[in-house]
C-alpha positions, 0 to 999 in steps of 0.5 A: 748444548744451543749456539745462539748466532743472533745479532747482539744489536738486535736484541733488546739489552734485558734479553741479553745474558749478563747486560752490563758485559762490556762484551756487547759493544765490542766489535769482535762479535762474541758468540752465545752458547746456551745450555739448559742452565747457563749461558756462556760468551766466546770471545773470537779475539781471546778465543775463550768464555771470558768469566762474566761480566766483562767489566774491563779487557785490553782487547776491546774495540767499539763496535761504532769504532772504524778502523779505516783509512781516509779515500784519498 
């Protein structure tokens, strides 16, 4: 088993496993686990490997979403 810590944003869409998965656009950086015959995407929020592709997720937060208060 090989852990793949490449930044999903730096990969081209075609290089990603399950390119249509919602996981690639989530603020929680997924961890890619590659074996000889399979690729698994680990979600740090759910603490599991959701079945792929993920089409909807109650915990999804867009990667470009900034959760901060305005400066006072």
